[in-house]
VEXDREN-277642 format. One record per residue (C-alpha): x, y, z; residue in three letters. Coordinates in steps of 0.1 Angstrom, whole numbers, m for minus. Layout:
SITE       u       v       w   residuo
SITE       X       Y       Z       ALA
...
END
This chain:
SITE       u       v       w   residuo
SITE     817     466     629       MET
SITE     813     434     641       ASN
SITE     792     408     618       ILE
SITE     777     382     628       LYS
SITE     783     354     609       LYS
SITE     750     328     611       ILE
SITE     757     294     604       GLN
SITE     745     278     573       GLU
SITE     720     253     578       LYS
SITE     726     220     557       PRO
SITE     697     216     530       MET
SITE     676     187     536       VAL
SITE     655     173     504       ILE
SITE     625     158     514       HIS
SITE     615     128     490       THR
SITE     582     115     490       LYS
SITE     579      79     500       GLN
SITE     569      54     477       LYS
SITE     537      42     483       ASN
SITE     535       4     500       GLN
SITE     515     m26     484       ILE
SITE     500     m46     509       HIS
SITE     493     m79     500       SER
SITE     469    m105     516       HIS
SITE     482    m136     521       GLN
SITE     457    m165     517       PRO
SITE     458    m193     539       LYS
SITE     479    m227     537       SER
SITE     465    m257     542       VAL
SITE     487    m288     542       THR
SITE     476    m325     548       ILE
SITE     487    m336     584       LYS
SITE     476    m370     591       GLY
SITE     446    m394     587       GLY
SITE     423    m373     596       ASN
SITE     433    m342     605       ILE
SITE     450    m311     590       TYR
SITE     472    m285     598       THR
SITE     463    m247     595       ARG
SITE     492    m225     595       THR
SITE     483    m191     611       ARG
SITE     494    m155     594       SER
SITE     519    m140     613       PRO
SITE     494    m116     627       LYS
SITE     470    m144     641       ILE
SITE     499    m158     656       LYS
SITE     509    m125     672       ALA
SITE     474    m128     687       VAL
SITE     475    m167     695       ALA
SITE     514    m156     715       VAL
SITE     492    m124     732       ASN
SITE     463    m142     743       LYS
SITE     488    m169     759       ASN
SITE     511    m140     777       PHE
SITE     472    m129     792       SER
SITE     467    m160     807       LYS
SITE     508    m165     824       ALA
SITE     517    m132     824       GLY
SITE     533    m112     802       LYS
SITE     566    m114     821       SER
SITE     560    m150     819       SER
SITE     596    m170     808       PRO
SITE     578    m196     796       GLN
SITE     565    m179     768       TYR
SITE     588    m150     765       ARG
SITE     607    m169     735       ASN
SITE     579    m188     727       GLN
SITE     566    m203     689       LYS
SITE     535    m204     676       PRO
SITE     516    m236     679       LYS
SITE     501    m255     650       LYS
SITE     460    m260     655       ILE
SITE     452    m295     646       HIS
SITE     417    m298     639       LEU
SITE     395    m331     631       LYS
SITE     380    m333     600       SER
SITE     348    m330     594       THR
SITE     349    m349     555       VAL
SITE     374    m378     555       HIS
SITE     381    m398     580       GLY
SITE     362    m415     604       GLU
SITE     370    m401     634       GLY
SITE     348    m389     669       ASN
SITE     332    m356     658       VAL
SITE     318    m338     684       LYS
SITE     281    m335     684       GLU
SITE     271    m299     674       PRO
SITE     251    m279     699       ASP
SITE     215    m280     688       LYS
SITE     209    m239     696       GLY
SITE     243    m228     672       LYS
SITE     228    m249     643       LEU
SITE     189    m232     648       GLN
SITE     208    m201     647       LYS
SITE     232    m202     616       LYS
SITE     197    m222     598       ALA
SITE     175    m192     611       LYS
SITE     204    m171     594       GLU
SITE     209    m190     564       SER
SITE     169    m180     550       ASN
SITE     176    m139     555       GLN
SITE     182    m124     523       SER
SITE     213    m111     511       ILE
SITE     209     m70     506       LYS
SITE     235     m50     491       GLY
SITE     239     m14     493       LYS
SITE     234       7     464       GLN
SITE     261      27     450       THR
SITE     256      63     444       ASN
SITE     269      74     408       LEU
SITE     282     105     420       HIS
SITE     301      88     446       ILE
SITE     315      64     418       THR
SITE     324      91     397       GLU
SITE     345     111     423       GLN
SITE     360      80     443       THR
SITE     372      78     400       GLY
SITE     384     109     396       ALA
SITE     400     111     428       ILE
SITE     419      78     420       GLY
SITE     433      90     387       ALA
SITE     446     119     403       ARG
SITE     463      98     428       VAL
SITE     474      72     400       ALA
SITE     487     103     374       THR
SITE     505     123     403       ASP
SITE     534     104     403       GLN
SITE     543     103     364       MET
SITE     552     126     339       GLU
SITE     526     146     324       GLY
SITE     501     137     348       GLY
SITE     486     170     351       LYS
SITE     473     171     316       GLU
SITE     457     137     312       ILE
SITE     435     145     346       GLN
SITE     425     180     330       GLN
SITE     418     161     295       ALA
SITE     397     137     318       THR
SITE     382     164     333       TYR
SITE     372     181     304       MET
SITE     361     147     283       ALA
SITE     336     144     319       HIS
SITE     321     180     316       GLU
SITE     315     170     278       ALA
SITE     299     139     284       PHE
SITE     278     147     308       ARG
SITE     246     157     292       PRO
SITE     248     125     274       VAL
SITE     253     104     301       THR
SITE     219     125     319       GLY
SITE     200     119     291       ILE
SITE     208      85     288       ALA
SITE     202      78     324       TYR
SITE     170      95     325       LEU
SITE     160      74     294       SER
SITE     168      44     311       ALA
SITE     149      54     344       ASN
SITE     117      63     319       ALA
SITE     122      27     303       LEU
SITE     124      10     338       LYS
SITE      91      30     349       LYS
SITE      72      19     321       GLN
SITE      78     m17     325       ILE
SITE      74     m14     362       VAL
SITE      43       0     353       GLU
SITE      27     m19     330       ARG
SITE      39     m55     350       LYS
SITE      15     m34     375       LYS
SITE     m11     m33     354       ARG
SITE      m9     m65     344       GLU
SITE     m11     m79     376       ARG
SITE     m38     m57     386       LYS
SITE     m58     m72     356       LYS
SITE     m53    m105     369       VAL
SITE     m66     m96     404       GLU
SITE     m95     m84     395       ALA
SITE    m105    m111     372       GLU
SITE     m95    m131     401       LYS
SITE    m114    m113     424       LYS
SITE    m142    m111     404       LEU
SITE    m142    m145     399       GLY
SITE    m139    m156     434       LYS
SITE    m169    m134     434       LYS
SITE    m189    m150     408       SER
SITE    m180    m186     426       GLU
SITE    m194    m173     460       THR
SITE    m225    m159     447       LYS
SITE    m230    m189     427       SER
SITE    m224    m212     455       THR
SITE    m252    m186     478       LYS
SITE    m274    m192     448       GLU
SITE    m270    m226     449       THR
SITE    m279    m226     483       ALA
SITE    m306    m207     480       ARG
SITE    m321    m223     453       GLU
SITE    m320    m255     480       THR
SITE    m335    m236     506       THR
SITE    m358    m224     484       SER
SITE    m370    m257     471       LYS
SITE    m370    m277     507       ALA
SITE    m392    m246     515       THR
SITE    m417    m253     489       ASN
SITE    m419    m287     495       GLU
SITE    m430    m282     529       THR
SITE    m453    m253     519       GLY
SITE    m471    m275     492       LYS
SITE    m472    m304     519       ARG
SITE    m490    m279     547       LYS
SITE    m509    m260     520       THR
SITE    m521    m299     508       ALA
SITE    m531    m308     546       GLU
SITE    m546    m276     553       ARG
SITE    m569    m280     523       ALA
SITE    m585    m312     535       THR
SITE    m596    m285     565       LYS
SITE    m629    m263     557       PRO
SITE    m620    m229     552       GLY
SITE    m584    m231     533       THR
SITE    m567    m224     501       ILE
SITE    m564    m249     469       SER
SITE    m530    m256     459       PRO
SITE    m533    m243     427       ASP
SITE    m549    m206     439       THR
SITE    m517    m208     465       ALA
SITE    m492    m210     438       ARG
SITE    m507    m188     417       LYS
SITE    m504    m162     448       THR
SITE    m469    m172     460       THR
SITE    m450    m141     449       PRO
SITE    m416    m155     428       VAL
SITE    m391    m140     447       ALA
SITE    m361    m163     444       GLY
SITE    m361    m157     403       SER
SITE    m365    m120     405       MET
SITE    m332    m124     430       GLY
SITE    m317    m143     406       ARG
SITE    m323    m119     375       VAL
SITE    m313     m90     402       THR
SITE    m279    m110     414       GLY
SITE    m271    m112     376       ILE
SITE    m277     m78     363       LYS
SITE    m258     m64     390       LYS
SITE    m226     m91     382       LYS
SITE    m226     m78     349       LEU
SITE    m232     m41     358       ALA
SITE    m200     m48     380       SER
SITE    m177     m66     356       GLY
SITE    m188     m41     328       TYR
SITE    m181      m9     354       THR
SITE    m147     m26     360       SER
SITE    m135     m34     328       ARG
SITE    m144       3     315       ILE
SITE    m122      21     344       ALA
SITE     m93      m4     336       MET
SITE     m95       6     299       GLU
SITE     m95      40     309       ALA
SITE     m67      37     330       LYS
SITE     m48      19     300       ASP
SITE     m57      39     279       THR
SITE     m44      72     300       LYS
SITE     m13      57     308       ALA
SITE      m7      44     268       ALA
SITE      m8      81     261       ASN
SITE      13      94     289       LYS
SITE      44      70     274       ASN
SITE      33      82     236       ARG
SITE      40     113     250       LYS
SITE      72     105     269       LEU
SITE      87      89     237       ALA
SITE      79     118     218       PHE
SITE      98     139     245       PHE
SITE     132     117     240       LEU
SITE     127     116     201       ASP
SITE     127     155     206       LYS
SITE     161     152     227       MET
SITE     178     133     197       LYS
SITE     195     158     170       ALA
SITE     172     175     141       GLN
SITE     186     147     109       GLU
SITE     176     119     135       ASN
SITE     142     126     146       GLN
SITE     118     106     136       GLN
SITE      86     118     155       ASP
SITE      63     150     147       SER
SITE      35     164     165       ILE
SITE       9     149     138       ALA
SITE      19     118     145       LYS
SITE      16     124     182       LEU
SITE     m20     137     177       MET
SITE     m29     115     158       LYS
SITE     m20      83     181       ASP
SITE     m36      99     210       LEU
SITE     m71     107     189       VAL
SITE     m66      69     175       THR
SITE     m62      54     210       LYS
SITE     m88      75     225       ARG
SITE    m110      66     201       ALA
SITE    m108      31     203       PHE
SITE    m110      34     243       GLN
SITE    m146      52     233       TRP
SITE    m155      26     209       ILE
SITE    m145      m4     239       LYS
SITE    m170      14     258       THR
SITE    m197      18     237       VAL
SITE    m194     m17     219       ALA
SITE    m214     m38     246       PRO
SITE    m243     m15     240       MET
SITE    m245     m13     206       ILE
SITE    m227     m41     198       GLY
SITE    m255     m72     192       LEU
SITE    m269     m42     166       VAL
SITE    m237     m33     148       LEU
SITE    m227     m72     144       LEU
SITE    m262     m78     128       LEU
SITE    m255     m46     106       LEU
SITE    m223     m54      95       VAL
SITE    m230     m91      90       LEU
SITE    m258     m75      64       VAL
SITE    m234     m50      48       VAL
SITE    m206     m76      47       ALA
SITE    m232    m102      28       MET
SITE    m242     m70       0       ILE
SITE    m207     m56      m1       THR
SITE    m184     m84      m3       ILE
SITE    m194    m100     m37       PRO
SITE    m195     m64     m51       VAL
SITE    m158     m55     m37       ILE
SITE    m149     m89     m51       ALA
SITE    m161     m79     m87       VAL
SITE    m148     m44     m86       VAL
SITE    m116     m62     m76       ALA
SITE    m116     m80    m109       VAL
SITE    m124     m58    m131       LEU
SITE     m98     m32    m115       TYR
SITE     m77     m61    m129       ASN
SITE     m90     m62    m163       SER
SITE     m90     m40    m191       PRO
SITE    m121     m32    m184       PHE
SITE    m107     m10    m158       ALA
SITE    m105      14    m183       LEU
SITE    m141      22    m176       PHE
SITE    m139      26    m140       LEU
SITE    m130      57    m117       PRO
SITE     m99      60    m112       PRO
SITE     m78      43     m79       LEU
SITE     m55      75     m76       GLU
SITE     m60     109     m85       THR
SITE     m38     131    m110       GLY
SITE     m27     110    m141       ASN
SITE     m47      83    m163       THR
SITE     m48      65    m187       VAL
SITE     m65      88    m211       GLN
SITE     m43     118    m199       THR
SITE     m12     103    m204       VAL
SITE     m23      89    m239       THR
SITE     m31     119    m248       SER
SITE       3     135    m239       ALA
SITE      24     109    m257       TYR
SITE      m1     117    m284       VAL
SITE       5     155    m286       ALA
SITE      40     149    m282       GLU
SITE      44     127    m315       PHE
SITE      18     151    m335       ASN
SITE      47     180    m320       ARG
SITE      70     165    m332       GLU
SITE      63     156    m367       VAL
SITE      45     189    m370       THR
SITE      82     206    m365       THR
SITE      96     181    m391       VAL
SITE      76     194    m419       ALA
SITE      75     230    m407       SER
SITE     115     232    m408       ASP
SITE     119     208    m443       HIS
SITE     155     222    m441       VAL
SITE     167     221    m476       GLY
SITE     133     218    m491       TYR
SITE     104     241    m505       GLU
SITE      79     230    m488       GLU
SITE      67     204    m459       GLY
SITE      39     181    m464       GLN
SITE      25     155    m433       ILE
SITE      14     122    m453       VAL
SITE     m11     101    m437       TYR
SITE       1      67    m449       VAL
SITE     m28      44    m468       ASP
SITE     m55      62    m445       TYR
SITE     m91      62    m458       GLU
SITE    m118      77    m438       GLY
SITE    m133     108    m431       THR
SITE    m112     131    m408       ASP
SITE     m85     154    m412       ALA
SITE     m63     149    m387       ILE
SITE     m62     111    m385       PRO
SITE     m55      93    m350       SER
SITE     m54      58    m340       ASN
SITE     m61      71    m296       TYR
SITE     m83      48    m291       TYR
SITE     m68      20    m306       ASP
SITE     m35      26    m286       ILE
SITE     m60      30    m252       LEU
SITE     m74      m8    m260       ALA
SITE     m38     m24    m270       VAL
SITE     m25     m10    m240       TYR
SITE     m56     m24    m215       MET
SITE     m54     m55    m231       VAL
SITE     m15     m63    m230       LYS
SITE      m8     m50    m199       TYR
SITE     m44     m45    m178       GLY
SITE     m50     m84    m176       VAL
SITE     m41     m96    m138       GLY
SITE     m26     m59    m129       ASP
SITE     m39     m27    m123       THR
SITE     m29      m9    m158       ALA
SITE     m53      21    m150       THR
SITE     m24      31    m120       ILE
SITE       1      57    m138       MET
SITE      33      47    m123       ASN
SITE      66      48    m138       ASP
SITE      66      15    m151       THR
SITE      31      16    m165       SER
SITE      39      46    m177       LYS
SITE      67      31    m196       ALA
SITE      48       3    m208       TRP
SITE      24      27    m223       LEU
SITE      51      47    m241       LYS
SITE      63      15    m257       SER
SITE      25       9    m273       VAL
SITE      26      43    m282       VAL
SITE      62      43    m300       GLU
SITE      48       5    m318       ASP
SITE      18      20    m332       MET
SITE      26      55    m340       CYS
SITE      59      58    m363       SER
SITE      75      83    m395       TYR
SITE      96      83    m419       THR
SITE     106     111    m444       THR
SITE     109     111    m484       SER
SITE     115     141    m513       THR
SITE      97     143    m543       GLY
SITE      90     173    m562       ALA
SITE      58     182    m583       GLU
SITE      52     204    m614       THR
SITE      18     217    m619       GLU
SITE       8     241    m653       THR
SITE       5     281    m644       VAL
SITE     m15     302    m668       THR
SITE      m6     337    m669       GLU
SITE     m27     366    m673       GLU
SITE     m17     372    m710       ASP
SITE     m27     335    m719       GLY
SITE       7     320    m720       THR
SITE      12     289    m695       THR
SITE      42     278    m679       SER
SITE      58     252    m653       THR
SITE      63     253    m619       LEU
SITE      83     228    m598       THR
SITE      82     224    m564       THR
SITE     102     205    m542       THR
SITE      86     189    m508       TYR
SITE     100     170    m478       LEU
SITE      72     143    m471       TYR
SITE      69     129    m436       VAL
SITE      51     100    m440       ASN
SITE      34      90    m408       ILE
SITE      22      53    m404       SER
SITE      m6      46    m378       LEU
SITE     m17      13    m365       LYS
SITE     m50       2    m356       SER
SITE     m56     m24    m331       TYR
SITE     m61     m49    m356       ARG
SITE     m27     m47    m366       ASP
SITE     m15     m51    m333       MET
SITE     m35     m88    m328       ILE
SITE      m5    m101    m348       SER
SITE      21     m77    m339       GLU
SITE      14     m87    m300       TYR
SITE       3    m123    m305       GLY
SITE     m30    m119    m291       PHE
SITE     m53    m152    m285       ASN
SITE     m87    m157    m289       LYS
SITE     m95    m142    m251       ASP
SITE     m77    m112    m258       GLU
SITE     m88    m106    m292       VAL
SITE    m127    m111    m279       GLU
SITE    m120     m79    m252       MET
SITE     m99     m59    m277       LEU
SITE    m131     m59    m302       GLU
SITE    m158     m51    m272       GLU
SITE    m135     m24    m261       ILE
SITE    m135      m8    m298       MET
SITE    m175     m14    m299       SER
SITE    m190      16    m303       PRO
SITE    m207      12    m269       GLU
SITE    m178      13    m250       TYR
SITE    m157      40    m267       LEU
SITE    m186      63    m266       SER
SITE    m183      55    m227       MET
SITE    m146      70    m229       LEU
SITE    m156     105    m250       GLY
SITE    m155      89    m280       TRP
SITE    m175     110    m306       SER
SITE    m168      95    m336       GLY
SITE    m160     110    m372       SER
SITE    m143     148    m371       GLU
SITE    m169     148    m408       GLU
SITE    m192     176    m399       GLU
SITE    m233     166    m409       GLY
SITE    m263     149    m398       GLU
SITE    m258     111    m384       PRO
SITE    m278      96    m411       GLY
SITE    m302      70    m409       ILE
SITE    m290      35    m397       GLY
SITE    m318      13    m404       SER
SITE    m342       9    m430       LEU
SITE    m374     m15    m436       ILE
SITE    m381     m30    m466       GLU
SITE    m409      m5    m478       GLU
SITE    m390      20    m474       GLU
SITE    m359       0    m497       ILE
SITE    m386      m8    m522       ASN
SITE    m400      29    m523       ALA
SITE    m361      42    m530       ILE
SITE    m355      12    m559       LEU
SITE    m393      23    m576       ALA
SITE    m381      57    m586       SER
SITE    m348      32    m608       ILE
SITE    m352      21    m637       SER
SITE    m317       5    m651       ASP
SITE    m311     m29    m640       THR
SITE    m274     m23    m633       ARG
SITE    m282      11    m614       GLN
SITE    m311      m6    m594       LYS
SITE    m287     m41    m585       ALA
SITE    m264     m23    m569       VAL
SITE    m288       7    m551       CYS
SITE    m306     m24    m538       SER
SITE    m275     m45    m526       TYR
SITE    m262     m12    m504       VAL
SITE    m297      m5    m493       LEU
SITE    m299     m36    m475       HIS
SITE    m270     m31    m462       ARG
SITE    m275       1    m442       VAL
SITE    m269      m5    m403       GLY
SITE    m242     m27    m407       TYR
SITE    m211     m20    m384       PRO
SITE    m178      m5    m396       TYR
SITE    m146     m20    m399       SER
SITE    m117     m17    m419       GLN
SITE     m99     m48    m413       GLU
SITE    m131     m70    m416       LEU
SITE    m144     m56    m450       ARG
SITE    m141     m86    m467       ASP
SITE    m158    m108    m441       SER
SITE    m195    m101    m452       GLY
SITE    m207     m88    m420       ASN
SITE    m183     m58    m417       TYR
SITE    m181     m25    m443       TYR
SITE    m152       2    m453       ASP
SITE    m163      31    m477       CYS
SITE    m146      15    m505       SER
SITE    m153     m23    m498       SER
SITE    m192     m13    m497       LEU
SITE    m188       6    m528       ALA
SITE    m168     m29    m543       TYR
SITE    m194     m53    m533       TYR
SITE    m221     m32    m543       GLY
SITE    m208     m31    m579       TRP
SITE    m202     m63    m580       LYS
SITE    m236     m77    m573       SER
SITE    m243     m60    m607       ALA
SITE    m215     m84    m624       GLY
SITE    m188     m49    m625       VAL
SITE    m157     m54    m609       ASN
SITE    m145     m17    m602       ILE
SITE    m111     m32    m584       SER
SITE     m78     m15    m601       ASN
SITE     m56     m42    m603       GLY
SITE     m69     m61    m574       GLY
SITE     m66     m30    m558       ALA
SITE    m107     m23    m538       THR
SITE     m89      12    m519       THR
SITE    m113      42    m527       ALA
SITE     m85      60    m540       ALA
SITE     m74      27    m569       ALA
SITE    m114      29    m573       GLU
SITE    m113      64    m583       GLY
SITE     m80      62    m601       GLU
SITE     m95      31    m627       LYS
SITE    m126      54    m634       LEU
SITE    m108      85    m643       GLU
SITE     m79      75    m661       LYS
SITE    m106      53    m680       ALA
SITE    m125      83    m689       GLY
SITE    m159      73    m668       LYS
SITE    m163     103    m648       THR
SITE    m194     130    m643       VAL
SITE    m205     161    m630       THR
SITE    m223     169    m600       LEU
SITE    m255     181    m620       ASP
SITE    m259     147    m638       ALA
SITE    m255     127    m614       ILE
SITE    m271      92    m615       GLN
SITE    m283      62    m590       PRO
SITE    m251      38    m587       GLY
SITE    m229      68    m593       ASP
SITE    m194      70    m569       LEU
SITE    m185     102    m555       ILE
SITE    m152     102    m542       PHE
SITE    m134     130    m513       TYR
SITE    m104     137    m501       SER
SITE    m100     146    m467       TYR
SITE     m65     146    m460       THR
SITE     m33     139    m474       ASN
SITE     m23      98    m480       ASN
SITE      m4      98    m508       ARG
SITE     m25      80    m529       ARG
SITE     m41      88    m562       TYR
SITE     m55     126    m557       ARG
SITE     m56     119    m520       ASP
SITE     m90     103    m522       ILE
SITE     m98      87    m487       SER
SITE    m139      82    m491       HIS
SITE    m165      71    m513       VAL
SITE    m199      71    m512       ALA
SITE    m227      49    m531       ILE
SITE    m255      78    m549       TYR
SITE    m293      63    m546       VAL
SITE    m309      92    m560       GLY
SITE    m332     118    m542       GLY
SITE    m300     138    m531       GLY
SITE    m289     109    m511       LYS
SITE    m262      86    m508       VAL
SITE    m254      51    m488       VAL
SITE    m220      49    m469       GLU
SITE    m203      37    m448       ALA
SITE    m189      65    m424       ARG
SITE    m172      50    m392       SER
SITE    m172      32    m365       ILE
SITE    m198      49    m343       LYS
SITE    m222      53    m372       TYR
SITE    m214      22    m393       GLY
SITE    m233      21    m429       VAL
SITE    m257      50    m428       VAL
SITE    m283      64    m455       TYR
SITE    m277     104    m457       ARG
SITE    m279     137    m474       GLU
SITE    m247     139    m499       ILE
SITE    m223     154    m471       PRO
SITE    m196     181    m476       ASN
SITE    m197     187    m515       ILE
SITE    m168     210    m508       GLY
SITE    m143     176    m503       LYS
SITE    m157     163    m536       ILE
SITE    m128     155    m555       VAL
SITE    m151     136    m586       LEU
SITE    m173     111    m595       ILE
SITE    m171      82    m611       GLY
SITE    m198      59    m632       ARG
SITE    m184      19    m639       PRO
END
């Protein structure tokens, strides 16, 4: 077998040529002489010059075969005083015409630019290690950011379109105003000419009429003037009406177009906002509808306003003249303590509701402490030094008045925000407080068999101190004006506006005034001079106001001061070591053995009541003066003052004393 051996071909390794960098050589200029300069051409331009010389003398001409390029000498057009050839006039005109032409540049398409950049990046990374990975990462980044770039492109175009549209509208408005101004100027010129012509015609007509009046059968000038139609005046009025109507119509059309464009831009803004991420969106369909409706309403108002403008303006002026003073007064009141009696500015919490909540919270806390009475057999709530007819005393209205005077001057304290609630809370804490104390009480118990024994009970006392508005005058340092406001708010008239009904004690209100004849009729049945003097004093005080703070002023009374000054007028001092409270007066009389029963009561006797625990003698909190006929005189409360009425609440009577 003949085996043919194929001659192996040599292996050829193909290598890629490196990219050659072609650089542009700038022209070099050297100063040659006084008023010429030498410009050296590049090798390419030199070759062209040699070829041109060869083409003139022949390619095979010996004189150009080894010829070196010449240097071209040009006269200077800036320096020197050489003779310069005048330029051709036609060329100058052509250059001037070309210089006035605008320069226009081609707009490069964004997609072409992106493709060109991608091709350039691929060529640049082909020759480097890891180039493929760089290309893939670039393509992935491009695809990932394509939606963002698309939205940015759309937003930019939309913004640009919006600016262009706005400028077009502004330009149209200016052109319309100019056109309207030119029309008005033209019309005014025509009207002036028409008036001049009309005057001249009228003068000529008057002169001719006067000439004809001298002839028989002619019409007098007065008759002619009366029968001549006022066509010129009517024409001017009609022209003015047409001009106003035309201007009004064009303005309405422009307003409608502006409204339409504004609504379109608002919808576009809403669309762009919805293209954002959910957490970055700030617009809503409700805001969009509100803006669209508001814009449409304004457009309608502008359309209708000229027709009803004068009537509306007069109406607004009349309403303003009436309401502005009222609004000013209301604004002052809402920034004063008397805002307490005005309707609330906001829905929800008011000063009254928040104060009630704070007072109720305080009472719950006190009741809880007394009910638990840990370590003691009983718990008891004590209203320290309370004097009155309420079973559960409260200073709720005092708190309202003090808070409004302290924080309502120059501020709207009736708006219950966090700050005002903190202010009110501090006032409640200053005026409502309690302490605890302990004690034991021993009583004698009689058994069924007649024997007696003692029973001792331990108590936890919760001592409540309720300050009045009078106590806070010195504590808060109120001035004279603030004290007057406090007194006015705490008057029965203003308290009634807040829902205050007076004392919790039931029964008829009593008579608040007595005339002299009625007083004398009551005193006629009293024979004892001391008793008559006491009853006369208290009967003449019926109708006086109630006040514990001003009880010694002679113009205000509380229950115990009325009893003290009544017996003082008869020469008897019923104070107990200087104390003139109801409990102190009752204690003195009982310990002196000067007590009587209800059946043996006489005019001038003092009836003592207990309505609540106050840790005073026998928990006495009220006293009334008996004047005969089953009637008493007592300083009942702030609402009623000193009254004349039937003996109240016999079941609450603790003792009856006769000084």
